[in-house]
Each structure stands twice: as C-alpha cells, then as structure tokens.
ZAMIRO-40267 format. One record per residue: residue in one letter; x, z, y of N, C-alpha, C, O in turn. Coordinates in steps of 0.001 Angstrom, whole numbers, padded with zeros to 6 digits, always signed. Atoms other than C-alpha are relative to their C-alpha. Layout:
# residues N
aXZYXZYXZYXZY/...
This chain:
# residues 342
m+001063+000035-000999+104381+077430+033773+000222+001056+001079+000126+000773+002273/l-000246-001107-000928+105147+080816+035340+001214-000283+000871+001252+000053+002055/q-001219+000312-000737+108585+079583+036314-000268-001009+001110+000305-000921+002195/r+000351+000996-001014+107059+076590+038145-000694+000648+001195-000419+000305+002345/k+000706-000702-001081+104735+078902+040130+000977+000765+000882+000858+000796+002107/r-000974-000755-000775+107673+081048+041104+000830-000917+000892+001129-000603+002043/q-000781+000950-000784+109645+078029+042201-000806-000507+001186-000271-000681+002281/r+000863+000492-001065+106649+076787+044223-000159+001037+001111-000084+000714+002296/s+000164-001054-001008+106103+080147+045932+001265+000214+000797+001216+000399+002013/s-001264-000176-000725+109762+080512+046776+000259-001168+000936+000837-001000+002010/g-000147+001169-000856+109725+076964+048145-000850+000104+001249-000417-000276+002337/e+000875-000183-001150+106749+077785+050384+000594+000999+000986+000541+000778+002196/c-000609-001010-000883+108517+080895+051747+001163-000594+000787+001338-000325+001976/s-001153+000589-000694+111641+078878+052515-000452-000955+001092+000185-001055+002141/e+000522+000890-001021+109522+076305+054370-000463+000779+001228-000227+000367+002364/e+000453-000824-001118+107922+079076+056463+001174+000513+000811+001142+000502+002042/l-001169-000490-000705+111305+080531+057282+000669-001118+000789+001146-000913+001905/d-000603+001137-000686+112601+077084+058153-000783-000357+001258-000195-000724+002275/l+000820+000300-001161+109659+076536+060504+000300+000958+001147+000404+000541+002301/f-000292-000990-001035+110391+079786+062361+001395-000223+000569+001604-000198+001782/d-001378+000211-000466+114117+079133+062485+000134-001295+000784+001067-001464+001569/g-000052+001271-000699+113362+075656+063748-000506+000051+001421-000326-000901+002181/l+000482-000126-001376+111726+076962+066925+001175+000070+000965+002152+000764+000682/p-001111-000051-000970+113949+076393+069977+000147+001394+000606-000831+002123+000768/d-000281-001323-000569+115596+079460+071478-000767+000237+001301-001218+001352+001564/d+000699-000152-001283+113985+078812+074866-001437+000469-000198-001943+001297+000560/l+001381-000385+000275+110514+079121+073354-000074+001444-000476-000942+002199-000038/v-000018-001379+000519+111359+082330+071469+000310+000986+001122-000301+002052+001199/i-000348-000870-001135+112964+083835+074595-001198+000167+000929-001445+001259+001442/s+001198-000070-000843+109828+082992+076581-001042+000942-000596-001679+001710+000125/i+000964-000883+000674+107652+084754+073992+000442+001457+000108-000366+002337+000408/i-000511-001379-000073+109889+087839+073927-000093+000526+001433-000347+001712+001642/s+000105-000418-001405+109894+087911+077746-001408+000472+000320-001593+001460+001031/k+001392-000413-000203+106100+088084+077739-000252+001366-000628-000918+002220-000044/l+000163-001297+000667+106229+090937+075245+000692+001105+000794+000146+002197+000951/a-000765-001013-000743+108887+092770+077282-000701+000412+001286-000631+001576+001682/s+000658-000304-001276+106856+092549+080498-001251+000857-000185-001736+001467+000768/s+001249-000732+000233+103832+094183+078848+000166+001222-000886-000826+001787-001345/v-000206-001170+000868+105451+097000+076842-000569+001245+000667-000533+001376+001891/s+000574-001241-000530+103787+100388+077233+000945+001182-000152+000668+002268+000358/s-000987-001060+000180+106840+102426+076198+001309-000618-000471+001311-001761-000927/p-001275+000525+000512+110541+102005+075313-000058-000317-001491+000635-001217-001967/l+000105+000229+001435+109540+102209+071645-000522-001401-000304-000122-002008-001298/d+000515+001357+000199+107618+098935+071985+001126-001035+000055+001167-001968-000746/f-001118+000947-000119+110768+097135+073110+000962+000157-001176+001513-000830-001664/i-000860-000233+001167+112791+098754+070314-000590-000682-001233+000141-001247-002047/n+000655+000671+001131+110233+097456+067817+000213-001508+000041+000335-002150-001003/v-000293+001428-000131+110783+093956+069194+001412-000292-000509+001639-001284-001200/l-001378+000183+000449+114518+094359+068587+000120+000078-001514+000950-000606-002114/l-000086-000220+001441+113893+095491+065015-000816-001007-000811-000819-000949-002041/t+000860+000951+000717+111532+092621+064156+000801-000847-000975+000458-000941-002153/c-000865+000804+000859+114252+090364+062808+001344-000190+000696+001512+000177+001860/k-001348+000156-000543+117879+089452+063333+000001-000928+001212+000741-000708+002171/r+000041+000954-001109+117014+086543+065605-000592+000641+001252-000083+000445+002355/f+000582-000727-001138+114768+088675+067819+001006+000979+000583+001087+001146+001800/n-000985-000983-000449+117520+091278+067983+001045-000646+000897+001502-000039+001866/c-001007+000706-000801+119947+088701+069357-000585-000519+001311+000019-000379+002374/l+000577+000635-001180+117591+086944+071755-000653+000995+000960-000852+000674+002131/a+000675-000976-000852+115927+090120+073089+000912+000570+001083+000435+001161+002052/v-000935-000491-001029+119082+091005+075039+000450-001141+000910+001429-001014+001646/h-000283+001103-000915+119090+087651+076804-000343+000445+001430-001334+001150+001620/p+000268-000418-001392+119262+088126+080624-001422-000267+000471-001981+000533+001222/l+001369+000296-000412+115874+086448+081077-000982+001039-000536-001921+001431+000156/v+000865-001029+000595+114248+088955+078717+000211+001333+000705-000753+002010+001063/l-000305-001282-000640+116021+091946+080259-000541+000063+001427-000871+001140+001923/s+000504+000014-001381+114888+090846+083720-001508+000189+000072-002047+000445+001149/k+001462-000060+000008+111222+090972+082639-000555+001326-000512-001770+001523-000480/i+000499-001267+000541+111002+094465+081122-000744+000762+001095-000221+000940+002194/g+000808-000724-000976+108221+096402+082892+000439+001441+000168+001255+001941-000606/f-000454-001367-000314+108572+099883+084388-000291+000984-001136+000427+001973-001289/r+000287-000897+001122+106951+101508+081329+001055-000113-001097+001229+000807-001896/g-001071+000172+000975+109768+100107+079224+001213+000864+000279+002078+001028-000582/f-001110-000878-000378+112156+102409+081097-000431+001469+000049+000268+002301+000629/a+000517-001376-000035+110071+105571+080581+000733+000868-001033+000141+001342-002002/v-000833-000777+000915+112924+107405+078866-000150+001488+000297-000274+001889+001454/k+000033-001450-000165+112753+111148+078285+001417+000512+000256+002370-000022-000311/p-001338-000531-000279+115663+113212+079659+000771+000406-001256+001990+000250-001319/r-000689-000423+001229+116404+114564+076169+000584-001192-000761+001479-001021-001587/n-000495+001205+000670+116978+110961+075015+001023-000759+000835+001486-001826+000431/w-000960+000679-000868+119316+110066+077877+001386+000020-000646+001864+001071-001075/c-001327+000108+000614+122662+108821+076552+000705-001228+000570+000139-001959+001383/d-000782+001124-000516+125382+106253+077205-000639-001342-000330-000579-002275+000471/s+000605+001281+000380+123519+103528+075306-001184-000344+000912-001374-001506+001273/v+001108+000231-000938+120430+103968+077528+000543-000407+001358+000007-001302+002012/h-000630+000320-001283+122677+103912+080590+000520-001435-000001+000366-002159+000982/r-000528+001362+000100+124339+100710+079381-001127-001037+000039-001001-002082+000678/l+001133+000927-000002+120974+099053+078726-000566-000171+001414-000877-001285+001835/l+000491+000084-001375+119789+099905+082235+000941-000816+000875+000496-001603+001712/n-000977+000774-000771+123008+098505+083686-000102-001492-000316+000028-002328+000579/k+000176+001401+000374+122495+095274+081714-001242-000591+000667-001230-001731+001132/c+001232+000455-000648+118948+095026+083066+000206-000176+001499-000344-001099+002101/v-000318+000128-001428+120261+095604+086594+000747-001305+000260+000429-002040+001195/k-000778+001232-000159+122788+092788+086170-000864-001237-000214-000596-002298+000348/a+000913+001119+000247+119958+090582+084878-000992-000195+001149-001734-001177+001170/g+000870+000133-001168+118082+091191+088153-001338+000688-000139-002279+000345+000578/n+001255-000726+000188+115372+093573+086919-000157+001045+001110+000617+002000+001169/v+000166-000909-001141+114055+095355+090049-000431+001392-000456-000051+002388+000160/e+000409-001312+000500+112429+098137+088027+001197+000778-000534+001271+001996-000371/a-001217-000647+000479+115775+098865+086378+000846+000475+001171+001422+001561+001123/c-000744-000395-001206+117442+098919+089812-000578+001282+000593+000159+002202+000949/y+000652-001171-000579+114894+101420+091086+000158+001226-000896+000508+002306-000420/t-000077-001126+000935+114871+103607+087958+001408+000575-000054+001595+001782+000096/l-001378-000477+000077+118651+103796+087612+000466+000535+001348+001245+001486+001400/g-000372-000487-001328+119021+104217+091373-000485+001422+000243+000262+002252+000761/m+000538-001358-000161+116755+107283+091408+000751+001002-000875+001050+002115-000443/i-000723-000888+000916+118529+108766+088387+001415+000262+000509+001899+001393+000467/q-001354-000169-000533+121955+108141+089910-000001+000901+001223+000850+001781+001352/f+000004-000734-001272+120998+109560+093303-000317+001472-000202+000382+002336+000328/y+000462-001384+000097+119158+112713+092233+000554+000755-001217+000930+001921-001095/c-000397-000705+001222+120161+113530+088637+001517+000024-000177+002100+001076-000437/l-001446+000095+000213+123757+112300+088388+000789+000240+001281+002020+000262+001265/r-000596-000314-001310+124422+113034+092097+001010-001051+000470+001959-000733+001185/n-000822+001104-000494+126044+109649+092660-000792-000679+001113-001460-001689+000890/r+000867+000401-001106+124470+109137+096076+000223-001458+000412-000733-002201+000636/e-000296+001358-000480+126251+105925+097065-000526-001053-000973-001170-002019-000562/s+000464+000955+001010+125537+104107+093792-001524-000025-000073-002128-001092-000179/g+001452-000076+000065+121942+105341+093711-000670-000706+001170-001636-001446+000989/t+000557+000651-001185+121237+104220+097272+000158-001512-000072-000744-002258+000310/s-000260+001432+000115+122813+100826+096591-000969-000667-000975-001471-001759-000708/l+000923+000561+000994+120661+100254+093499-001430-000066+000538-002128-001062+000347/m+001344+000016-000581+117460+101241+095290-000113-001057+001094-001166-001673+001262/a+000003+001028-001043+118431+098948+098170-000144-001396-000613-000799-002262-000032/k+000153+001288+000689+118745+096042+095694-001461-000266-000328-001960-001377-000154/a+001426+000147+000317+115182+096669+094570-000817-000183+001270-001761-000972+001297/a+000752+000085-001261+113977+097133+098161+000112-001383+000624-000850-001879+001211/i-000193+001345-000557+115456+093773+099219-000968-000988-000650-001393-001960-000026/k+000930+000875+000718+113217+092175+096582-001444+000485+000128-002290+000180-000713/s+001358-000455-000340+110147+093874+098113-000604+000894-001077-001779+000759-001417/h+000494-000988+000959+109850+096663+095547-000510+001205+000799+000281+001961+001364/a+000605-001003-000889+107416+099042+097277+000470+001425-000280+000824+002123+000669/p-000475-001367+000248+108385+102317+095477+001437+000225+000461+001772+001311+000934/a-001384-000136-000461+112062+101654+096264+000057+000115+001518+000817+000921+002055/l+000064-000088-001464+111263+101063+099928-000456+001376+000446+000102+001949+001382/y+000518-001314-000383+109275+104283+100087+001019+001105-000307+001189+002033+000485/s-001005-001007+000353+111975+106293+098277+001150+000016+000990+001654+001081+001347/l-001047+000063-001021+114586+105069+100732-000498+000585+001319+000271+001197+002060/a+000573-000595-001217+112230+106061+103558+000047+001528-000075+000375+002187+000912/v-000049-001454+000183+112004+109602+102147+001424+000507+000202+001636+001550+000820/i-001406-000380-000157+115813+109743+101978+000390-000006+001476+001101+000888+001934/q-000318+000085-001434+116056+108645+105634-000675+001119+000784-000061+001719+001666/f+000722-001063-000709+113403+111107+106811+000674+001363-000192+000722+002176+000731/n-000570-001315+000320+115164+114025+105094+001508+000066+000194+002083+001155+000224/g-001464+000001-000023+118782+112933+105443+000562+000447-001325+001592+001120-001373/s-000397-000446+001346+119067+113454+101679+001411-000469-000331+001794-001599-000030/g-001379+000306+000353+122616+113566+100373+000976+000274+001125+002185+000125+000942/g-000864-000303-001142+123957+114543+103802-000485+001246+000717-001084+002130+000104/s+000445-001144-000791+123283+117003+106594-001291-000361+000727-001742-001505+000683/k+001237+000258-000740+120171+117369+108726+000226-000965+001154-000713-001588+001648/y-000312+000915-001096+121970+115368+111402+000060-001453-000469+000146-002370+000347/d-000010+001360+000545+121995+112349+109067-001399-000585-000101-001557-001731-000521/r+001365+000528+000042+118216+111997+109299-000158-001145+001001+000305-001071+002139/d+000249+001156-000858+117143+108641+110700-001498-000297-000056-001971-001020-000933/l+001457+000106+000026+113458+108808+111568-000466-001437+000223-001432-001878-000400/r+000408+001383-000277+113249+105270+112937+000191-000884-001229-000651-001731-001531/a-000235+000766+001231+114783+103822+109772-001049+000343-001050-001528-000527-001778/g+001032-000412+000942+112351+105868+107714-001340-000644+000305-002044-001087-000602/v+001270+000631-000404+109391+104543+109698+000029-001486-000320-000959-002032-000812/a-000105+001441+000269+110652+100951+109386-000170-000302-001484-000834-001272-001849/l+000138+000185+001445+110940+101289+105604-001435+000268-000448-001960-000418-001325/c+001404-000302+000311+107476+102862+105456-000912-001160+000393-001855-001485-000328/v+000802+001143-000444+106043+099938+107437+000066-001120-001028-000948-001734-001357/r-000171+001069+000993+107493+097488+104908-000725+000342-001306-001394-000510-001891/a+000670-000404+001240+106238+099494+101906-001518+000003+000169-002251-000379-000742/a+001443-000032-000264+102810+099965+103520-000586-001411+000025-001719-001624-000407/s+000485+001388-000033+102515+096203+104087-000168-000567-001398-000890-001544-001597/l+000130+000417+001403+102897+095845+100301-001084+000785-000726-001294+000607-001926/g+001120-000741+000579+099996+098254+099742+000365+001310-000653-000441+001859-001405/h-000401-001278+000600+101957+101369+098750-000779+001138+000655-000668+001347+001863/v+000922-000999-000542+099476+104235+099172+000747+001142+000690+000377+001541+001795/d-000744-001108-000608+102008+107012+099835+000662-000421+001308+000743+000369+002249/a-000609+000502-001236+103753+104845+102439-001043-000132+001101-000768+000179+002260/l+001091+000073-000975+100424+104179+104156-000328+001380+000552-000505+001555+001758/r+000329-001368-000424+099688+107900+104236+001108+000579+000872+000838+001210+001894/e-001139-000507-000773+103185+108769+105472+000029-000615+001396+000234+000077+002393/l-000018+000701-001285+103022+106146+108202-001153+000443+000887-001002+000553+002103/g+001145-000487-000765+099580+107328+109246+000282+001339+000666-000047+001543+001834/h-000345-001313-000568+100819+110891+109728+001075-000133+001078+001036+000569+002088/c-001047+000206-001008+103912+109639+111596-000600-000483+001319-000199-000030+002390/l+000647+000514-001212+101712+107728+114046-000859+001074+000666-000896+001162+001893/q+000821-001066-000578+099353+110670+114506+000850+001049+000712+000468+001562+001764/d-000844-001072-000544+102217+113106+115168+001071-000515+000959+001741+000279+001620/g-001088+000531-000818+104544+110730+117028+001347+000309-000609+002308+000573+000113/y-001215-000371+000736+107191+111381+114351+000806-001258-000315+000487-001989-001253/g-000841+001167+000216+109891+108708+114613-000576-001285+000559+000021-002352+000410/v+000664+001174-000557+107493+106340+116374-000903+000472+001133-001287+001640+001181/r+000881-000368-001102+105373+106275+119514-001366+000415-000531-001922-000252-001404/q+001263-000541+000503+102207+108313+118993-001158-000965+000240-001337-001505+001332/n+001190+000837-000071+099083+106316+118242-001013+000586-000980-001058+000206-002150/i+000902-000756+000867+096355+108591+116892-001031-000899-000681-001318-000732-001866/a+001034+000880+000559+093738+105866+116395+000553-000845-001148-000085-000964-002194/e-000613+000817+001054+096091+103618+114385+000390+000864-001195+000271+000438-002343/g-000343-000914+001089+097291+106612+112378-001201+000332-000863-001102+000354-002089/r+001218-000295+000754+093734+107498+111398-000447-001214-000810-000934-001077-001932/r+000389+001212+000723+093067+103880+110446+000822-000165-001278+000290-000530-002326/l-000867+000115+001170+096054+103871+108096-000341+001053-001055-000270+000778-002253/l+000389-001041+000955+094954+107174+106531-001288-000375-000729-001428-000126-001927/v+001244+000475+000634+091490+105729+105895+000314-001103-001005-000242-001124-002103/e-000376+001077+000916+093082+102625+104355+000678+000548-001252+000433+000067-002359/a-000677-000610+001153+095295+104799+102130-001011+000607-000959-000914+000430-002173/n+001019-000624+000852+092297+106747+100871-000901-001038-000656-001345-000852-001789/a+000826+001067+000585+090299+103545+100345+000724-000642-001183+000118-000889-002226/r-000771+000579+001098+093091+102054+098228+000089+000974-001170+000001+000576-002332/e-000077-001036+001023+093432+105332+096352-001303+000079-000789-001291+000179-002016/l+001310-000078+000641+089703+105444+095633-000266-001236-000862-000763-001122-001982/a+000226+001237+000750+089546+101787+094551+000840-000031-001265+000362-000438-002325/s-000880-000029+001173+092512+102214+092222-000515+000965-001060-000477+000668-002254/s+000506-000998+000937+091009+105336+090670-001276-000468-000694-001450-000249-001893/l+001239+000504+000597+087607+103722+090130+000277-001115-000996-000383-001206-002031/n-000377+001040+000949+089246+100710+088497+000541+000602-001293+000256+000115-002387/a-000531-000672+001188+091106+103058+086160-001131+000611-000823-001092+000585-002053/l+001132-000587+000714+087824+104812+085310-000786-001061-000759-001208-000841-001894/v+000742+001087+000655+086103+101522+084527+000736-000463-001249+000121-000677-002295/k-000785+000424+001156+088960+100476+082232-000049+001052-001103-000165+000727-002284/q+000009-001078+000982+088992+103876+080553-001328+000027-000759-001349+000187-001979/n+001311-000039+000648+085260+103788+079868-000270-001253-000831-000937-001182-001863/s+000202+001225+000774+085306+100165+078709+000766+000046-001299+000325-000517-002300/q-000766-000142+001229+087999+101027+076181-000733+000870-001017-000565+000691-002223/h+000755-000875+000903+085710+103699+074736-001394-000562-000287-002228+000123-000880/h+001276+000676+000256+082781+101200+074614-001185+000816+000515-002200+000965-000165/s+001087-000776-000570+080662+103309+076899-000292-000490+001405+000583-001054+002063/c+000426+000448-001324+078751+102579+080081+000338+001049+001033+000147+002242+000800/l-000399-000925-001058+079995+104111+083320-001178+000827+000508-001012+001996+000854/n+001154-000694-000562+076481+105032+084436-000612+001023-000955-001440+001836-000545/n+000580-000911+000976+075688+106929+081251+000724+001326-000081+000305+002228-000807/h-000794-001227+000081+078304+109604+081841-000220+000870+001227-000348+000352+002337/p+000022-000895-001168+078014+112692+084052+001290-000178+000792+002339-000488+000227/y-001170+000251-000848+080387+112461+086994+001176+000885-000370+002329+000473-000241/s-001092-000881+000383+082376+115444+085779+000712-000507-001237+001907-000264-001404/e-000615+000513+001203+082978+113710+082453+000785-001273+000280+001716-001608-000454/m-000700+001231-000338+084088+110492+084138+001450+000257+000353+002298-000611+000145/t-001364-000300-000407+087202+112217+085425+000884+000281-001197+002107+000313-001058/g-000780-000260+001188+088284+112962+081865+000750+001308+000095+000310+002247+000758/s-000784-001230-000001+090976+115553+081281+000976+000053+001150+001686+001044+001320/a-000934+000032-001120+092930+114497+084360-000410+001002+001068-001584+001336+001227/c+000263-000949-001084+093272+116917+087241-000786-000702+001097-000368-001776+001531/p+000810+000689-000991+090564+116073+089800+000690-000055+001358+001355+000894+001775/l-000565+000189-001331+091647+114707+093163-001137-000149+000996-001929-001086+000899/l+001063+000046-001003+089362+115418+096110+000469-000877+001148+001266-000444+001980/s-000447+000939-001028+089785+112371+098334-000629+000355+001340-001531+001189+001425/d+000514-000264-001343+089135+112344+102049-001425-000500+000179-002073-000174+001174/f+001379+000451-000051+085832+110603+101325-000938+000999-000655-002150+000785-000659/g+000839-000998+000654+084584+113689+099461-000370-000356-001421-001295+000231-001982/c+000279+000404+001377+084647+111966+096059+001061+000570-000934+002224+000701-000555/i-000935-000498+000991+086243+113367+092926+000478-001176-000838-000312-001819-001529/v-000582+001093+000759+088600+110820+091393+001225+000516-000747+001799+001529-000347/p-001132-000502+000779+091376+111159+088779+001304-000027+000781+001448-000754+001764/e-001330-000026-000604+094940+111955+089711+000686-001349-000214+000602-001900-001312/p-000660+001303+000155+096959+108754+090351+001110+000053-001037+001702+001104-001284/e-001035+000090+001031+099377+107561+087680+001369+000288+000599+001699-000200+001680/v-001341-000372-000456+102876+109010+088029+000997-001034-000525+000951-001412-001696/h-001033+000944+000435+105800+106584+087939+000917+000696-001004+001252+001863-000805/p-000844-000628+001030+107979+107229+084834+001265+000648+000542+001693+001677+000019/v-001243-000578-000504+111100+107880+086917-000259+001341+000686+000613+002210+000676/n+000329-001300-000587+109330+110706+088786-000181+001061-001085+000238+002208-000923/s+000121-000917+001138+108400+112288+085455+001376+000335-000557+001629+001474-000953/f-001366-000222+000487+112037+111853+084378+000715+001033+000868+001343+001953+000344/l-000662-000939-000904+113323+113678+087484-000507+001417-000225+000282+002356-000322/k+000586-001332+000151+110922+116580+087025+000447+000653-001309+000848+001817-001323/e-000397-000545+001301+111696+117021+083319+001504+000257-000058+001949+001198-000715/w-001459-000141+000005+115435+116592+083936+000416+001368+000550+001252+002053-000039/f-000391-001263-000628+115657+119608+086238-000711+001196-000626-000127+002274-000738/e+000728-001119+000591+112978+121745+084616+000482+000330-001405+000348+001471-001848/s-000488-000236+001361+114506+121336+081142+001422+000535-000023+001940+000892-001082/g-001351-000529-000070+117912+122457+082360+001094-001016-000286+002247-000638-000493/m-001022+001032+000198+119684+119117+081861+001039+000058+001120+002215-000238+000913/s-000891-000187-001143+121154+119746+085306-000611+001084+000882-001780+001001+001259/e+000514-001114-000794+120811+122942+087303+000166-000286+001495+001184-000813+001945/l-000075+000119-001446+120017+122905+090987+000862+001125+000557+000890+002229+000014/a-000794-001044-000648+122371+124780+093277-000921+001097+000512-002112+000874+000730/r+000788-001150-000422+121218+128192+094396-000690-000271+001335-000064-000731+002291/g+000776+000182-001212+118454+128031+096990-000670-001349+000118-001496-001548+001009/l+000618+001312-000046+117501+124425+096267-001252-000026-000872-001330+000668-001886/r+001279+000055+000716+114005+123545+095081-000427-001437-000248+000032-002373+000406/l+000651+001285+000215+112027+120683+093644-001184-000125+000942-001736+000880+001391/c+001233+000231-000752+109220+119099+095636-001156+000613-000782-001248+000432-001996/s+001070-000743+000670+106120+121172+094863-001096-000897-000571-001895-000443-001391/h+000983+000916+000583+103990+118093+094128+000464-000365-001401+001557-000904-001574/k-000428+000140+001397+104060+117878+090332+000243-001445-000407+000875-001688-001435/g-000222+001401+000322+104043+114069+090377+001198-000602+000701+001360-001822+000703/c-001134+000511-000776+107233+113796+092461+001320+000177-000745+001900-000805-001209/g-001244-000266+000716+110279+115475+090879+001253-000059+000848+002340+000232+000350/r-001202+000073-000837+112615+114968+093852+000508+001406+000306-000284+002289+000634/p-000571-001299-000355+115011+117892+094408+000618-000020+001392+000942-001083+001923/e-000753-000107-001254+116539+119136+097627+001472-000254-000280+001985+000128-001331/t-001440+000212+000140+120127+118028+098144+000799+000972+000869+002026+001025+000797/r-000614-001060-000809+120828+120820+100637-001091+001038+000288-002279+000767+000108/g+000962-001057-000267+119181+124078+101632-000962-000341+001117-000573-000914+002135/h+001054+000178-001005+115900+123915+103558-000146-001473+000418-000449-001767+001574/e+000128+001433-000313+115839+120108+103357-001459-000421+000129-001809-001198+001017/f+001403+000421+000008+112118+119787+102580-000825+000870+000932-000470+002017+001205/r+000920-000741-000865+109269+120845+104862-000852+000943-000847-001150+000656-002007/r+000788-001001+000719+107244+123913+103889-001409+000079+000549-001689-000339+001672/c+001374-000206-000436+103588+124742+104055+000008+000965+001174+000571+002056+001082/s-000017-000814-001222+102994+126125+107551-000894+001224-000111-000815+002123+000726/v+000919-001134+000150+100321+128532+106255+000603+001083-000885+000714+002236-000470/c-000493-001008+000945+101809+130255+103199+001522+000015-000116+002111+001052-000418/g-001461+000055+000067+105426+129073+103252+000573+000105-001393+001785+000257-001542/t-000493-000176+001373+105660+129278+099454+000219-001321-000733+000797-001333-001820/v-000198+001308+000621+105631+125557+098671+000704-000917+000985+000602-000735+002198/n-000727+000920-000868+107778+122734+099997-000152-001422-000527-000334-001637-001725/y+000274+001391+000344+107430+118948+100042+001045-000921+000617+001549-000685+001715/c-000985+000965-000477+109769+115995+100383-000605-000948+001029+000125-001582+001791/s+000645+000958-000907+107186+113989+102347-001421+000444+000294-001972+001303-000395/r+001393-000285-000312+103786+114124+103984-000924-000562-001077-002001-000019-001321/g+000796+000551+001091+102489+111927+101176-000158+000985-001143-001261+001179-001654/c+000051-001002+001069+103383+114537+098561-000803+001222+000441-001544+001803-000351/q+000733-001162-000506+101996+117305+100761-001505-000251-000035-002271+000624-000439/a+001427+000321-000015+098637+115539+101163-000568-000047-001410-001664+000458-001653/l+000480+000085+001377+098327+114804+097440-000082+001372-000651-001070+001698-001309/d-000002-001318+000636+099300+118304+096342-001065+000905+000598-001602+001771-000093/w+001066-000782-000636+096855+119800+098862-001329-000268-000683-002096+000656-000953/k+001267+000353+000633+093991+117908+097267-000030+000419-001465-001063+000853-001976/l-000039-000265+001437+095144+118458+093693+000005+001485-000333-000642+001908-001291/r-000258-001365+000431+096135+122105+093713+000067+001017+001136-000590+002057+001090/h-000387-001036-000958+097382+123848+096818-001147+000451+000894-001116+001562+001422/k+001136-000374-000845+094090+123831+098733-000673+001267-000506-001171+002070+000282/v+000638-001176+000595+092765+126450+096313+000938+001197-000019+000491+002343+000026/e-000961-001087+000181+095979+128465+096045+000595+000521+001306+001135+001627+001344/c-000683-000356-001244+097161+128547+099672-000555+001296+000597-001759+001423+000815/v+000374-001286-000597+097121+132083+101124+000912+000251+001195+002132+000182+001048/p-000833-000248-001178+098320+132870+104668+001015+001111-000235+000772+002039-001006/v-001070-000987+000156+101540+134859+104949-000493+001399+000353-000101+002378-000281/e+000494-001309-000431+099686+137660+106753-000748+000712-001129-000630+001926-001290/r+000754-000604+001092+097422+138220+103760+000915+000426-001126+000661+001433-001786/w-000979-000424+000999+100412+138292+101399+000643+001330+000410+000850+002218-000417/m-000638-001230-000478+102003+140966+103584-000960+001179-000078-000557+002295-000407/e+000993-001065+000125+098761+142957+103689-000142+000439-001454-000243+001628-001757/g+000105-000317+001415+098511+142712+099922+001190+000797-000493+001048+001704-001312/a-001206-000737+000395+102095+143897+099544-000067+001433+000493+000349+002360-000203/g+000118-001345-000537+101369+146857+101814-000987+000851-000759-000830+002069-000851/n+001005-000734+000762+098329+147785+099731+000345+000100-001482-000418+000654-002273/g-000407-000076+001400+100229+147422+096487-000645-001044-000879-000582-000941-002104/i+000673+001024+000799+098267+144310+095425+001003-001036-000466+000934-001491-001608/v-000988+001012+000337+101193+141879+095487+001358+000669-000109+001683+001584+000648/g-001286-000642+000256+104636+142708+094149+000987-000137+001132+001825+000747+001308/g-000959+000176-001083+106526+141337+097138-000245-001295+000724-001090-002097+000327/v+000142+001199-000808+106885+138643+099740+001276-000809-000126+002367-000242-000183/n-001142+000898+000061+109180+135614+099509+000907+000277+001178+000475+000220+002329/e-000927-000358-001066+112292+136554+101464+000194-001137+000991+000377-000908+002187/e-000220+001152-000875+112663+133037+102824-001129-000149+001004-000912-000600+002129/v+001143+000094-000909+109167+133179+104323+000156+001000+001117-000090+000683+002280/v-000196-001028-001005+109925+136412+106100+001121-000398+000952+001439+000348+001878/
C-alpha cells in the first residue's frame, strides 16, 4: 500500500515537471523578460538565474538581456569584476539602452576610456535615453576628456533641448539657466524662467508621487502625518516653490561613480575633484574643469543642475563668503584659507 502511494506521488511530480518542461521557450522567455524589467537590484536577476537550469539558460537570451531595468545594473564598485563587465557588454549587444548608458559612464569616468564611453552613451542617446543625452551635454559644456578649448556650448545646448523635451528635470534646469545667461544660446530671460518653473513643477510632482507611494506602502494616510514626518529620513529639498520635498532618487551609475572614487578604487590626479553635489559622482578630467561657487569658492559643480540641487540640499546653509573666511583666519577662528580660492 505504501509503495503504491509512493509510486503515485512520484508520478504526480513527474507530470508537474513535464508540464513545466512542456512550456514553449518563447513563453518562458517572455515571463523572464517581465521579471528582468522589474528587478529592484542585481540580486533579483541572479535569483532568476538560480531558479532552475532552464531559467539559467533562457535568462541570458538577448531578448531578456535587452529588458533588464536600470536597477538591475546597480552594482557596487567593490563587486566590479570581469564577469560583471562581460554581462554589461552582452546587454549592450542585446540593445539594452540602460546598459549602454551605465557602461558608457563607467568607461568614460572610472576606466578613463573616453572614446568607448562616449560611443556607448551616444548609442543610448540615439534611442532617446534622457540621462545619456544630458550626460553628453555635460561633457560638451565642460570639454571633459580634453582641454577647455574642446568645449562646445552649442552642442551642449542642443543635447539639453532634446533631453528637456523628454522631461529630464536637470536638463530643463540647465537649459533654463543657459537661456537666462545667454550661455551657448541667444539670451531669452522669459523663456529661461519658464523652463525653470517647469523643472521645479516636475520635481515637485515627482516628489509628491514618491511620498504618496511611500505612505501607501506603510498603510497610512498622507493627511494624518505631520509635514516634517512626510519627508522621512531623506534630506529635505527646498524647492523654488517654498515646499519641502524629499531628495530626488539618484541613478545607480551616479552612486557607482561616487563610491568608486571615494573608496579608492581609482585615485584622481592631484588637483582634480568630484562634483560637490552628492548625487552626481562625476570627476574632473583636468584641472579647474568644473565651475566653482562664486561666493565661497570651496565647492565645484559639473553643471548648473548640480549646483542648483546642491544649493537647496546643503550648500545654502554652509556657504560662507571668502571675505569672512579670511577674517576668521586673521582672528584665529579658521585654520586657513583654500589656496585655490586665494
């Protein structure tokens, strides 16, 4: 009797396995593609690979690799290795724009392969990838990877226009300042102000949507919380509308750049600095490449977008005019003044 039950149970298991194995590859690939597009970390995709032998084989299909979302490439610098590099290259060949952008930024800034990095970001930009368009604009504005004479302000503005048309907030802000200052484009103060208002409106709407999602996940009503508690543990951002909203989400590749240089994976040449906005991570490729704060001279930024964000997040409270630093040094309050500022 017991033997019959065992035979029956083993028969049922074999039928279940046969049913799964009987599914067409196209259907399984479609399911894995959906999972890959919604992963929240690289570990999620690794778990898909480890599910079973069939998943392991089909998960590296070009269609699946082309669908992996940007969070799936949120690798830590300490975990960077040849296998990660190979996976990114496979995703690039499969046509994944996020892989093109991520690997392009890493190649350009971390591995110092400027030509390859620019080419990869251009592949993503051709497919209307807004962050890639904006990053290329920053490179053009600064002449990154070359001399100051390699700066192309008109190209930077053109790339910003394309990224702004896709709703990229930093590109909108950058373009607004360019129009106000006549930087690389004919001055148009009214249009510049309009773009800055639009950038702040998009920023505010995005932040409020994030707050609603955050509170709904905790099963709490938005109106029942004090406004200071709504911001959570995130650093508060004082928008141009006078509202306190959370700091915008940082793209994983920007976090990678910042951790890469701060952890000592690659040392910057003497005199070079990272962009002072903590959500950026871009380094200077030559001395005095980035613009500095005109008041204190102690912080530097790769773009006006980073400068505006860091002003609201942090620097507005910390900024001290150079004259006051010098007075403090004379009175013995401050240990010294930055030589570069002097």
